[in-house]
Each structure stands twice: as C-alpha cells, then as structure tokens.
C-alpha positions as CSV (number, residue, x, y, z in Angstrom):
1,M,-15.7,-25.4,-30.7
2,A,-18.7,-23.0,-30.9
3,A,-20.3,-19.8,-31.3
4,I,-20.7,-17.9,-28.2
5,P,-19.3,-16.0,-25.5
6,V,-17.2,-18.2,-22.8
7,P,-19.9,-18.5,-20.0
8,P,-19.9,-16.3,-16.8
9,P,-18.1,-18.4,-13.8
10,Q,-20.0,-20.7,-11.4
11,A,-20.3,-19.4,-8.1
12,G,-17.0,-20.6,-6.5
13,A,-15.8,-21.7,-9.2
14,A,-11.6,-20.3,-9.4
15,P,-11.5,-17.8,-11.2
16,R,-9.9,-18.3,-15.2
17,R,-7.4,-16.0,-16.0
18,T,-7.4,-14.7,-19.6
19,I,-4.6,-12.9,-21.8
20,P,-4.9,-11.1,-25.0
21,F,-4.0,-12.5,-28.1
22,D,-3.8,-12.2,-31.7
23,Y,-4.0,-15.3,-34.7
24,S,-3.1,-14.3,-37.9
25,F,-2.2,-15.1,-41.4
26,T,-0.1,-14.4,-44.5
27,F,-1.5,-14.7,-47.8
28,E,1.1,-14.6,-50.7
29,L,-1.6,-12.6,-53.9
30,R,-0.5,-12.6,-57.3
31,G,-2.2,-11.0,-58.9
32,E,-4.7,-13.4,-60.5
33,P,-8.3,-12.7,-60.0
34,E,-9.6,-16.0,-58.8
35,R,-6.9,-17.8,-57.7
36,I,-7.8,-19.5,-54.0
37,A,-5.2,-19.1,-51.2
38,V,-5.4,-20.8,-48.0
39,A,-4.4,-20.9,-44.7
40,K,-3.7,-22.4,-41.1
41,V,-3.2,-22.2,-37.9
42,E,-4.1,-24.2,-34.7
43,V,-4.9,-22.9,-31.1
44,S,-2.5,-24.0,-29.1
45,V,-3.7,-26.1,-26.3
46,E,-2.5,-24.5,-23.2
47,G,-6.6,-22.3,-23.4
48,A,-9.3,-22.2,-25.9
49,F,-9.4,-18.9,-27.8
50,I,-12.0,-16.2,-27.9
51,A,-12.2,-14.3,-31.4
52,T,-14.0,-10.7,-30.7
53,S,-12.3,-8.9,-34.4
54,I,-11.3,-8.9,-37.7
55,G,-8.6,-6.8,-39.5
56,Y,-6.1,-7.7,-42.4
57,G,-3.8,-5.2,-43.9
58,F,-1.6,-5.3,-47.6
59,R,2.1,-4.6,-48.2
60,P,1.8,-4.1,-52.2
61,R,5.1,-6.5,-54.1
62,T,6.0,-2.4,-55.8
63,G,6.2,-0.2,-52.9
64,R,7.7,3.8,-53.9
65,I,10.1,4.3,-54.9
66,V,12.5,7.7,-55.8
67,F,14.3,7.8,-58.4
68,G,15.7,10.3,-61.1
69,G,19.4,11.8,-62.5
70,E,22.4,14.3,-63.7
71,R,21.0,16.4,-66.4
72,K,22.5,14.9,-68.6
73,D,19.9,11.5,-68.4
74,F,17.2,13.8,-69.0
75,S,18.7,14.6,-72.6
76,I,16.9,13.1,-75.7
77,P,18.5,10.7,-77.2
78,G,19.3,11.2,-81.7
79,G,19.0,9.1,-84.4
80,G,21.0,5.7,-85.2
81,A,19.9,2.4,-85.6
82,A,17.2,1.0,-83.9
83,P,17.2,-1.1,-81.2
84,R,16.1,-5.0,-81.9
85,A,14.4,-4.8,-78.3
86,P,12.3,-1.7,-76.2
87,S,13.8,-2.5,-72.9
88,E,17.1,-1.7,-74.9
89,A,16.4,1.5,-76.1
90,F,15.5,2.8,-72.8
91,A,18.5,0.6,-71.3
92,A,20.7,2.6,-74.4
93,S,22.5,5.7,-73.1
94,A,21.4,8.8,-74.6
95,P,24.4,11.0,-76.3
96,P,25.2,13.6,-72.9
97,D,24.2,17.6,-73.5
98,E,25.9,19.0,-70.2
99,T,25.0,22.3,-71.4
100,A,21.2,22.5,-71.9
101,A,18.9,23.1,-68.3
102,V,15.8,21.0,-67.2
103,S,12.7,21.5,-67.8
104,L,9.5,19.8,-67.4
105,D,8.3,19.8,-71.5
106,R,12.4,18.9,-72.4
107,I,11.5,15.8,-70.1
108,S,10.8,12.9,-72.7
109,L,9.2,9.3,-71.5
110,Q,12.8,7.0,-72.7
111,S,14.6,9.2,-71.1
112,V,12.1,9.4,-67.7
113,L,11.3,4.7,-68.0
114,R,15.5,4.9,-68.3
115,L,15.7,6.1,-65.0
116,A,13.6,4.4,-63.7
117,A,15.2,0.8,-65.1
118,R,17.9,1.6,-64.5
119,R,17.1,2.7,-60.1
120,L,15.0,-0.9,-60.3
121,G,18.6,-2.8,-61.3
122,E,20.3,-1.3,-59.0
123,L,17.9,-2.1,-56.6
124,Q,17.8,-6.0,-57.5
125,E,22.1,-5.7,-57.3
126,R,21.6,-5.3,-54.1
127,R,19.1,-7.4,-53.4
128,R,20.8,-10.3,-55.2
129,Q,23.8,-9.5,-52.7
130,R,22.4,-10.0,-50.1
131,G,21.0,-13.4,-51.3
132,E,17.1,-12.3,-51.5
133,G,16.0,-13.3,-55.1
134,A,13.4,-12.7,-57.5
135,R,10.5,-14.8,-55.4
136,D,11.3,-12.4,-52.6
137,F,11.2,-9.3,-54.7
138,P,8.7,-9.8,-57.9
139,E,8.0,-6.8,-59.1
140,L,12.6,-6.9,-59.7
141,A,12.2,-9.5,-62.5
142,G,11.9,-9.3,-65.7
143,D,12.2,-6.4,-68.0
144,A,12.2,-3.7,-65.6
145,V,10.1,-1.2,-67.5
146,A,6.8,-3.3,-68.6
147,A,7.3,-2.7,-64.1
148,V,7.2,1.0,-64.4
149,F,4.2,0.7,-67.6
150,E,2.5,-1.5,-64.6
151,T,2.5,0.1,-61.9
152,G,3.3,4.3,-62.8
153,F,5.2,7.4,-61.8
154,R,4.6,10.9,-61.4
155,L,6.4,13.7,-60.0
156,N,7.9,13.4,-56.3
157,P,5.6,14.5,-54.3
158,E,8.5,15.9,-51.7
159,I,9.4,18.0,-54.5
160,A,6.7,18.4,-57.0
161,R,5.4,22.3,-55.9
162,Q,9.1,23.2,-56.0
163,V,8.6,21.8,-59.3
164,L,5.5,22.8,-61.2
165,L,5.7,26.9,-59.7
166,G,8.2,27.6,-61.9
167,G,6.1,26.9,-64.9
168,P,6.9,24.0,-67.5
169,S,9.7,25.5,-69.2
170,N,11.1,26.7,-66.2
171,A,14.7,25.2,-65.7
172,I,14.7,23.1,-63.0
173,D,17.2,22.8,-60.4
174,D,19.8,20.4,-60.3
175,S,19.6,19.3,-57.5
176,L,15.7,18.6,-58.0
177,L,16.8,16.1,-60.6
178,P,18.0,13.0,-58.6
179,R,15.1,12.4,-56.4
180,L,12.9,14.4,-59.1
181,F,10.2,11.3,-60.3
182,E,8.9,8.2,-58.1
183,I,7.2,4.8,-59.2
184,V,3.9,4.6,-57.4
185,G,2.2,1.5,-55.8
186,P,-1.2,0.7,-56.4
187,P,-4.2,2.6,-55.0
188,P,-5.7,1.1,-52.4
189,E,-9.0,1.3,-53.6
190,E,-7.4,-1.4,-55.8
191,I,-7.4,-4.3,-53.1
192,Q,-10.1,-6.8,-54.2
193,F,-10.3,-10.0,-52.3
194,L,-13.3,-12.8,-50.4
195,Y,-12.8,-14.3,-46.9
196,A,-13.7,-17.4,-45.8
197,I,-12.8,-18.9,-42.5
198,S,-14.2,-22.3,-40.6
199,D,-13.0,-25.0,-38.4
200,A,-10.6,-27.4,-41.0
201,G,-11.6,-30.7,-38.2
202,S,-15.6,-29.9,-37.5
203,G,-16.3,-28.6,-41.7
204,R,-17.8,-25.4,-39.7
205,E,-19.0,-22.3,-42.1
206,F,-18.5,-19.0,-40.3
207,Q,-20.5,-17.1,-43.4
208,S,-22.4,-18.3,-46.3
209,E,-20.7,-17.3,-49.0
210,P,-17.1,-16.2,-48.9
211,I,-17.8,-12.0,-48.2
212,L,-16.0,-9.0,-50.5
213,N,-13.4,-7.8,-47.6
214,T,-14.9,-4.2,-48.2
215,A,-19.0,-5.1,-47.2
216,G,-17.1,-7.3,-43.5
217,L,-13.8,-5.6,-42.9
218,G,-14.0,-1.9,-44.3
219,D,-12.6,0.5,-46.5
220,P,-8.9,-0.2,-47.5
221,H,-7.8,3.1,-46.8
222,G,-8.5,1.7,-42.9
223,V,-11.2,3.8,-42.8
224,R,-12.7,0.5,-40.0
225,P,-9.8,-1.6,-41.1
226,F,-11.3,-4.3,-38.6
227,R,-14.7,-5.9,-37.7
228,Q,-16.6,-6.9,-34.8
229,F,-18.0,-10.0,-34.3
230,A,-21.5,-9.5,-33.2
231,V,-20.9,-12.1,-30.7
232,P,-17.2,-13.7,-30.3
233,I,-16.1,-16.4,-31.5
234,V,-15.0,-19.9,-29.6
235,F,-11.9,-22.2,-30.2
236,E,-11.2,-25.0,-28.0
237,P,-8.3,-25.9,-27.6
238,R,-6.1,-27.8,-30.8
239,T,-8.3,-26.2,-33.0
240,T,-7.2,-25.7,-36.7
241,I,-8.5,-22.8,-38.1
242,R,-9.1,-22.1,-41.9
243,M,-9.0,-19.0,-43.9
244,Q,-9.5,-19.1,-46.8
245,V,-9.2,-15.7,-49.7
246,T,-9.9,-15.8,-52.8
247,E,-7.9,-12.8,-55.4
248,L,-9.5,-10.2,-56.9
249,Q,-7.5,-7.3,-57.9
250,T,-4.3,-7.5,-60.3
251,T,-2.0,-6.5,-57.6
252,K,1.4,-8.3,-55.8
253,G,1.2,-8.3,-52.9
254,V,1.4,-9.9,-49.0
255,L,-2.2,-9.3,-47.2
256,H,-1.9,-9.9,-43.4
257,V,-5.1,-11.1,-41.5
258,S,-5.6,-10.9,-37.9
259,L,-8.2,-12.6,-35.6
260,H,-7.9,-10.6,-32.4
261,G,-8.9,-11.4,-28.7
262,Y,-8.0,-13.4,-26.0
263,K,-7.1,-16.9,-24.3
264,V,-9.0,-18.6,-21.4
265,L,-6.7,-20.5,-19.0
266,G,-6.9,-23.2,-17.2
267,G,-9.6,-25.0,-18.7
268,E,-9.9,-28.6,-17.6
269,G,-7.5,-30.4,-19.6
270,T,-5.1,-28.2,-20.4
271,P,-1.1,-27.8,-19.4
272,T,-2.8,-24.6,-17.7
273,G,-5.8,-26.7,-15.9
274,A,-5.5,-26.4,-12.5
275,R,-4.6,-30.1,-12.2
276,A,-1.6,-29.5,-14.2
277,E,-1.0,-26.8,-12.6
278,S,-0.7,-28.4,-9.1
279,A,1.0,-32.1,-10.7
280,A,4.0,-29.4,-11.6
281,S,4.7,-27.4,-8.8
282,E,5.7,-31.0,-6.6
283,V,8.1,-31.5,-9.1
284,I,9.2,-27.6,-10.1
285,P,11.2,-26.1,-6.4
286,A,9.4,-23.1,-5.2
287,G,10.3,-19.6,-6.9
288,A,11.7,-20.9,-10.1
289,R,10.5,-19.8,-13.5
290,R,8.6,-21.8,-16.3
291,A,8.5,-20.6,-19.3
292,R,5.5,-21.4,-21.8
293,R,4.7,-21.3,-25.3
C-alpha cells in the first residue's frame, strides 16, 4: 500500500478500467466517553482501491417520537397514597375529567411523562412482537421515564404554532391532543468523536494522532460533511483497512463512515488482470456472462 496517486499508464500499455466504489465502516456508539470502537474492511482481490475522500453520518438511537393523548389524559392526578417508585406514579391512571378543556397552563409535567412512557411502552411491545429486542433499541429498555428525561421533549413543531397562538390559557383543540408533543433526539453538535485510519497489515498510520470529527470531517450539521484527501490513498488488493473511533459524547446511536473513491481493475495477479481474463475466455464460451462480486 502506498499513499500516492495511481501513476499514469505507460505508453503502449493496455488501459486500466476504473469503477466508482465506497468502503463503509459501522460503529455502535454507546454514549460512553473515552470508549474505543474498531472496525475493519478488506479490499477485494479484484483490484486496488483508491480513496479520494471520507465522510460520515450519525443516526441517534432515540429519534423523533410523537405522542399525546385524549382530554382525560391531561388531568392532574388527585391525592392518595404515595407510590412506591417514580415510574409507578407516571404509569398510574389519572382521575378522568372529560369536561375540563385542556390548555397549556393546565398540563402537568406528570401527565406528559406518563403519556410519553405509555408511548414508549407501545413501541417497545410492537418491536418485541417483530422480534426486535432491547439490544436493537436500547432507548426503550429500562425505565421509560428516565429515557424521556435523558433526551427531552417539546411541543410538536408541526402544530406548535396552532397551540401557541391561543396563548397559555386558551383551550387546545381536541384534535391536536393525540400529537401534541414529541420526544426529541440529541442535537447534532453533541456528536463528538476521534477517528484514526491505518493499514492493519503494515501498521501504517495516516495521521499523527486521532483526529476530532469536526476538525477533519466537518460540521455535524452537514456543512462540509466530507473531507477531500490532499493526496489520494492507494490500498492494494487484500489490504485490511482499520478504523478506530473514540467516543467523546454521551449520545447513543450508530455512526456510519465511508471512504469514497474508485477501484482500478486489470492489475497484475488479480482476477481482472489481462492474463486472468484471457484464461477465463478459454473455458467460458463467448457471449456467456460472468458474475463478479
């Protein structure tokens, strides 16, 4: 492997065919600062891979979840025996009051958390029935109320204007109550990590030390979401590319990193080389299609 661009073909040499190609890495971020995650990909035997740029994207585990209820669900619970645990308080049914209109100044935090916990419980049960467990959706594991406190909630932006125009004391239309709030995911600026790329075989590093994502890859909001390499990097066939990520944030989710570039086919000793193509044509009838990975 060499950190140099592909040399131009010599005079009289057969042209080398190139195809666009990306190699991708996937990391499960647990929200544990200083935790290190490693992923590897192996360049296929069909040709060298030339990396020209790198980009990334992050998918938070707790995404946007809309929730709400009916008029009776926003009633303030009355007195009674103290619950044994906070989660029991939020899960308890409030005394129904179907006559009182709902307004912002009458909505209690307790009722909002109870409705959010109920919505998370419904999603958890639906995903359990599909065979998706807590490992697939860790934001739904454990205390649902704690998950809401951790991520936060707000008025649903799609209907917030309709609700706020009436003022805090004016009644909210009953048709808006089932989708009044949403559980929000983490803001992009919270996504912070260090990354380093190396050749797992030779141990060659491509940076003096791990690089902060905002310094090397761009703004988490999507401004300059990729980095163009000053000099393209050549990874020979069968090279194992190693990428290391160090978490700096407390947000859980899946990080996707891609090396953008192209493959150069027809190299000596590869399945796409001239000799290999010639040998294959002797045993495969003309016009027959050959499938390649």
